[in-house]
N, C-alpha and C positions, 0 to 999 in steps of 0.2 A: 436581139429583141424577141421577145415571145409575146405572143397574143392569147389573152384569155378566152377568146371566142372560138379557137380553134382548136381542134382534139390534137393531143399530142400523139401523133402518128408520124411514120417517116414521110418527109417532103411535105409536111404542114408547119414545120418551123424553120428558121433560118437564125444563121448567126449574125450578130452586132457586129459591124465593121468599125464602130468605133471604140470597141473594148480592147483594152492592150494589156491589162492585167489578170492573169488567170489564177493568181494564188489563191490559196484556200482561206476564207475569214477566220481571223484567230477569236475564238469563243470565250477564253479565260483570261484573266489579267491579275495582277496584284496591285490593291489599292489601299492605301493607309494600313497595310500589314496584313490585309485579308485577302483571300481568293475570291474573286468577283467574276461576274460574266461580263464580255465586251459586247454590249448591245446598246443601240440607239432609242429602242423602244421602252426601256425602263431603267429607272438609275433609282438606288436606294436613297432615302432622305427624303423623297416625294409625298405630296399631300396625300390623305386618306382616300379622297376621290380617284386618283390614280391607280391605288391598289385595288380598289373595289372593282373598277373597269378592267383591270388585267385578271382578276379573279373571274369576272362574268365573262370575259372572252375565252378564257382557259376552260371553263366549264360549259361552254356553249354546246348545244347538241350537235354532235357529228355526223347525226344522219341527215343534215342537210344536203342536198345534192344540187350540182350544177345544172345548167341547161342541158348538158349532154348525158346527166343522169349519173355523174360521178361525185361522191363526196367532197366536200370543200375542205381543204385543211388550211388552217391559219398560217400566216406568213410567218417565218422564223419560230414555228412551233418546237423545232429539235432543241432549242435553246431554253434552258427554264427560266421562268419569269422571277421567282423567289429562290435563291441559292438554298439548297438543303444544308443540314446541319454537318454532313460529313465533308461538305465541301468549303463552306464558311469557316468552319473552325480546323481547318485540316492543319495537322501538325502544330496548333495550339495547346500548350499545356501549361496548369497552373501549378506552380512550385511554391509549397509550404515547408516550413522548418520547426519542428517540434521535437518532443520527446515523450516517453513513458517511463514511469517508474517500477524498477522489478525487486522484489524483496529479496534479501540475501540472507540465507539461514546458515546457524553454527560458524558464523565469523565473527570473533572479537573486534574486529578492526572497522567493520560498516555492518549496517542492518538493512540497506537497502542501496540500490545503484540506478543513475539516472542514464539511460540509453538514448542518444541522440538520433534521430531520424529524418529523412527527407521524404514528404509526401509529395506525388505529383498526380495530378488529376487531368486525365485527357479530355477535352472538352468534344471532341469528334463523336466519342461513342460512350462518354460518362465512364469510363473504366478509372481505376485507381493504382498505383504503383509505390509501394513503400518500402524504401532501401536504408540500410544502416551504414553509415561511414566506415570505412576499416580504421581501427586503431591498432598501431603496433603493439605486439605483445600485450594484448588485451587478455589474451586467453578466452575469448569469447566468439563464437561462430559468427561472423557479421556478413553483411552484403546485403542480398535481395532479402526482404523480411516478408512481404506479400507480394506475389506475383500480380502482373496486371490483368485485371477483371474488375467486372463489376461487383462491388462489395454490398452485400445485402443490410438493410436496417429493419427496422419495425415494420414499416410500409413501404414496400419497393426497396429502391437502391439508392446509394449515395449520390447525391447530384451536386454541382457546383455552389449551389445556394447553402449547402451544409457547411461548407468551409468558412472559416474566417479567423482571423488573428486574436489571440487570448480566448480561445474557444476550445472545449474539451468534446472530441470525437471518437467514439465506441467503435472498435473494428474486431470483431470475433472475440469478444470478452476483454479485450485491452482498451484502456482509455488513453487517448492520445492527446497531449496538450500542444496547441498549436501557439507558438510565439512570436514567429516573423513569416515574410513572404518576399519574394522578389520583386522587382520594379515592373515587371510584365504582369504579374497578377494583381499589383494595386492598380493599375492603370484600367485593366480589364473591368474589376469592380467598380472603377469610378465610372467606366462608360456606361454600366448597368445601373447606375444611380446608388451604388452602396458605399459607404464610406468604412473603410477598415481601421481598427484602433491601431494606436502606436505599436512598435515592438517590445517584449519583456526579456530578460536575461534568464540563461538558465541557470536552476537551482544550485547551490553548493553542493558539493559531495565528498566523501573522504577519498574516493578513489581517484578523483584527478589530482587532489593534493599529492597522493601518493606517487601517482605516475610523474608528477612534476620533480617531487625530490629525486626519484629514480634516474630521470632523464638530465636532471640539472647538471650542466657542465661550467665549469668555472677554471680560469688558469690559476695555478697556484700562485702565490704571494711572491714567490721568487722568482717568478718567469721575468720580470722586469730586471732584476738583478742580473740575471742570466745574459739577457740581451746586452744590457750596459758592460759586461764584463767581455763578451764577444766583440763589443765595438772598440773597447780600449784595446783589445790584444790585436785587432786588425788595424790599429793606428789611429783610430777616432779619439777624440776629446772626451774627457771624464764630463758629464753633465753636472752642473752645481745649480739646483732649482732656488736656493735660499741666497745664493750670491748677491742679487740685486736689494734684497732686504737689509741682508748684513751690511753692506756698504753704505744704504742711505740712513740706516739707523743703528749703527754700532755706537756702543756706549750711551746710548739712549734709554733711561729706565724710568719707569712711571712708579712712584713710591706712594703708598697708601698706609693710613692707620687703621687699624681693623680692632675688633674686639670681639671676645667669645664669652658668653655667659655660662659658666660651668655649672650645672645644676648637681653635681655629687655633693657629698656631705661636706667637705672641707674644699668646695669650689668658690664661686664668685665670678667677678668679671677680671679675665685675662687678656692682656693689650699685646698686640703684635704689629710688625711692620711687613707689608706685602709689598714685594718687588718685582714688575712687570717688564721684561726686557722685550723692546719692539723689535729687536734682530732675529729672533726666533720664537717669539710667542710663549717663551718659558716662564714660570712663577715661582717665586721661592719666597718662604715666610719665615721671619726672625722674632724670635720671642724677646720682647721687652724686659728686662731685668728689673724687678721692684725688690727695695730693701724690706727686711723684717717681716716678710711674709711668711716665711716657714717652708716655702716650697723649693724644690731643686730647681736650679735654673739650667735649661739647656740653650745654646746658643741657635741652632735650627729648629724649627718645628716641622718644616717640610722643605727638603732639598730641591734645587733648582730642577724643573722637570715642567712638561705640558701636563695641566691639571685637568683631566676630563669633567664634564658637567654631571655624567651619568657612568660612574665606571664599570667596565664590564669585568666582573670576577671569573678567570679561568685558570686552570692549573698549567695551560702553556699559553702564554701570551702571545709568542711569537708566531702561534699556528692560528690564532684567532681570524676569522675573515670578517667579524663585524666592525664597522667603521664607528668609531667615536668621536663625540663633539666636545672640543675643547673650548676653554674660557679665552676670550680675546679681549681687547681694551674697550669695546661697546659694552660687556657685562661688567665692568669695574668702575661703576659710576658712584658717588656718594649716596647713599640710601640704600644701595641695594644690598642683598645678602648673598654670599658665596659659600655653597656647600662643598667642602673639602673633607671627604673621608669622614663621614659622619658629624662634622663639627659645622656649624652654621655661624660663619664670620661677617660680622655687621660693618661696614665700610663708613666711617663716620668723618674722615679727613684725610689731604693730601697736601703735599708739598707744593711749593710755587711753580716748578719747572712741570708739573704734571696738570695744573690749572692752567698755565699758558698753553701747553700742546694741545689740549682738549679746545681753548678757544681759538686758538689759530687754524688748527687742522679739522676741526669737526663743529665749530661754533657753539660748543657746550660750555655753560657756566657753571663751574664746581663751586657749591657753596659748602662750608663746613657745618657740621651738625655739634649741638652742645652736648656733651655727655657727662653725666654726674657721677664722678667716680667714688663710690660709696666703698663702705668695708666689705669684709668676706661674707658671701651669703652661707648660712647655716641651714640646711634643711632639716627640720624639725619632725621627729617621727611620729605619727599619730596614734593616738590613744585608743586603744580597743574599748568597747563598750563593755559594761559590767555584765558578768555572766551570772550573777544571782548568787553566789556562794560567798559568805560573809559581808561584811560592809565594805563599800566602795572605796573608803578610805585605805583600808587594809589591803584592799585587792590592786589599789593603783600604787602602792609602794612596790610591787614585783615587777611593775612596769617601768618606773623611773630608774631602780636601783637592781644591781645584781645582789647584793646583800641587803635587802629591806629593812627599814626600822619601824618600830610600832609608832602608829600615827599619834601625834601630840595632839590632846585636846586644848581647847581654848581655855584655860584655867581663868582668866579674867571675865569671862562669861559664865563660867561654873560660880565662881565667888559671888558675882553680882546677882544671879538669879537662883541661887540655891534655895530649896524648899519653897519655890514658887511653882504652884500648879494652876492652870487656868482650865476651869472646868464648865462645860457647855452641855447643855441639854439640846439634843438633836433627834431628828426625825430621818428614817431610811427612804429616799427618793426611790419609788419602785412602781411598776405598773399593777403589781398584785395588792389586792385590798389588805391582804393580811399582813404584809410587809408594810404597809402605810401605817398600821396601827401599833408597830413597836417603837418602843422608846429605848433610848441609847444615851450613855453619859461619855462624852470625849474628854480626854485629860491631856492637856498639853504642857510639856515642861520645857520651859525656855531655857533652862541650863545647858539642854544637849539638842534642844529641838524635836525631841521623841513624842510619840503619841500613842496613848493607850485608849481603847473603847471598851465599854462594859455595857452590858445590855441589861435593862430592868423590866422583870416580866411579872404579870399577875397569876395569880394561883389559878390552877386548871385551864391555862391557855394553852398548854401543849407545846410550849415553847422553852428550851433549856436555856436558861439567864447564866449572868456571869461574865467572863472574860471572853469578847467578842475577837479582839484582834490584840496580839502581843505587842508590848512597849518596844517601839523602835522608830527609826527616822524614815518617812515616807517623801517621795517626790511628788510635785505637782505634775500631773500628764501633761499639762498644756505649757508649762514653761521649763519642764525637764530640771528643775532645781528643787531642792528640799524646801518645805512648808516652812514659813518663820512665823513669828509671834504676830507680825503686822496683819496677817491675812485671816485671823481668827476674829471675825467680826459678826454679831447678830445679823442673820440674812444672807450670808456668804454659804457658798456650796464646797465642801471638801470631799475629794474623790480619793479614797482610800483601798488600793486592791480592787478595782472596778465596783467598788460600792461608793454611791454618793450619798452624803450625809447632809442634811439641812440645819445649820445652827439657828435653833428657835430662840433660845434663852441661856443665860449665864447665870453663876451664883454671884453673891454679894462680893466676895473676895475678888473675883475677876473684873467685877466693875470698879473697884477700888483700885485695884492694878492698873488698869487702863487710864483711870482719870488723874492717877498720880504721875502718868508718862503723856501729857498733852501731844510733845512733839511727835511721838510715835503713833498715838493713836488720836487723831484730831477728831474722829468721829464720836468719841467717848467724853469732849472737852466741852463742859456747860458753856462756857464762855464764847468758843468757837460756834455753837451751834446759834447763840442769840445772833452773834455778829452775821452769820450766814442767812439767817431770816430777816433781818433788817437791811442786808445789801440789797433785797428788792425794792425797798424805799428811799434810795439815794435822794432822789430829788426833794421829796417832803416826808420826813420820817412821821411826822404827826398825823398827816393824812392817811398815810400807810396803816398806823394802828386804828385810826378811825374806821377804814375800810375793813379791817378784822373783825372789829364790834358789830359793824353793819351785818356781816356774815353769820352772825351768831344770833339765834332766837332770844329776844327780851325774855320770853316766858321762863324761859330756863332757870333765872336767877344768876346769882354769882358762881355758884358751884355747878358747873357744867361737866358733861362726859369727855374724857380726853378725845375720843373719836370726833367730836363736834369741832373741837378746836383744830384739828388735824385738816377737816374738810373745809374750815373757813380759810386757812391759809393756801390751802391748795387751790381754792378759787382765785386767788392770787397769783397763781403759777410758783409756788413755792412747794418744793418737793423735798422731803427727808427720807434718808433711808431707815432701813429697821434699827440700825445700832443709834443712830442719832434720836429716833423716836423713843426708843428704851432708855436712853439716858437723860432725855429731858422729862420723862414721866417720873424718873427717880427723884427729881428735885421737886415737882409740882403735885405729886400723888397725894390726895387725902384720903386713899382708900376705895378700892373698888373702881379705880381707873377714873376717880373723879378729881378735877383740877379747879382752883379758886381763879375765876379770871381777872380780879383784881392784882394778884401776885403774879399771874403772867403779864399782865399789862405794864406793871411797874418793872418788872426784868427785862422786857424788852424795850421798854424806854429808857433804861439806865445803861444798857449795853452800848 
């Protein structure tokens, strides 16, 4: 026991008789993985008022003196109240995993390389250490990449706050990508209130794939055969893996009816029988013979063998290390297609034993499909488009026959329509004013459907008249068929070699030609036009005629302009084509486009 009132001189203090332990007080201890001090005066995690009190006590003026004039030293002053960084984070290291990308020049196999690194940051002095794990036979100097020291950045040095998962960090001109960290690093960041992102994988590179192929080791395929040979030689039994399947499924064959649609020139539907052997999972295909087909019959399309789903073609099948997937009974269901060596076989039926086997063992009900067995399918050769030389009928003869014949004309059509020429007055549809004033005569020859166009010019117009288009057959650009005589009506547009002609009028001979053929030209038939007009007054024809007369001004008298009559029926929703208007005017015209209303009334009434 010592007194604070007595000076510390010999003879002024004495020993405590109750004290039995004279060991030194342990100042440091490890708590929660951290090096801390062992003191009862301060513990981390206390309130802020305790920390302020300790700071005030540590910063207290040390010039205070005791009653004897000596400075007063706080009790337990040698033990630090707050542990320093070098003590608190002693041997604490943050470990990150990352990589940086290195360019590879003049190498045809790769243009960049991914170099994996381990970045360790020491918390006690904020130093960083980067190492690269060594890869066997890489040919690259590996190991310590950056020695342990403080790595500078733009402002100061790298701190632990600069690190994180899925973050890029620049060190001496190289950009390191951090992809993951260890469990201690995640716990430390979580204690500091920082949540790290999840890990990411290394990018793929050609170098790793190359090294995998170089270091790839696999036992040869005949190693198992060598082991079996040695076991039999030493007296062991010969293993038979398929013995159980053979004993339980011997003489059990699933039979299916399949067909193949042959799309070749002399192809068609070909029918086969597919047999699947349950003992060894082999397949054979037999061709079903059909009489009078003209085809050679072969007993077997495919010999008994295991059929792969995707065959691997190799010059040395026995040395192939790739495994093939073979067809089994689950793939052979009715309605499925089996691809066997470039042939798609459709399963449409099976026998009774196969249906019962699927029902009893797998619970699958097989239902037959109805197949229409038609004749042989002949693939027709496509006809190429006309190249523009000669007529199309003459050119197509070279396509259909090796020794073509001259095209035969329709003699009946020539005899019936010989000497008939349909002439129309037409105008050229164009955006140019000078072209719109030009006049043409279009001649259509029904005997061979040919067309010829002349141009009528006025003197001093600057346009050369005469033949505009040579006589020949033209196709309708919209229907891709030759123009027929029923398409030539007043008001229609005819397109000839990118020239559009509007048929404005026709001569008297053309009118008579169309009127003599009312079945072919109903718009030129006088009776058909009258019936069309009266069809709009089906309920009461007399009232309909009275409505037409009411729409005509009485002051005009009996002889009225033809245009007034058209306007009167148009008010009753009666619309006539240009050809019908021209054909009707021919019957009623009294000159100068004047018609007699009584004549028109009687004609409509008697229609």
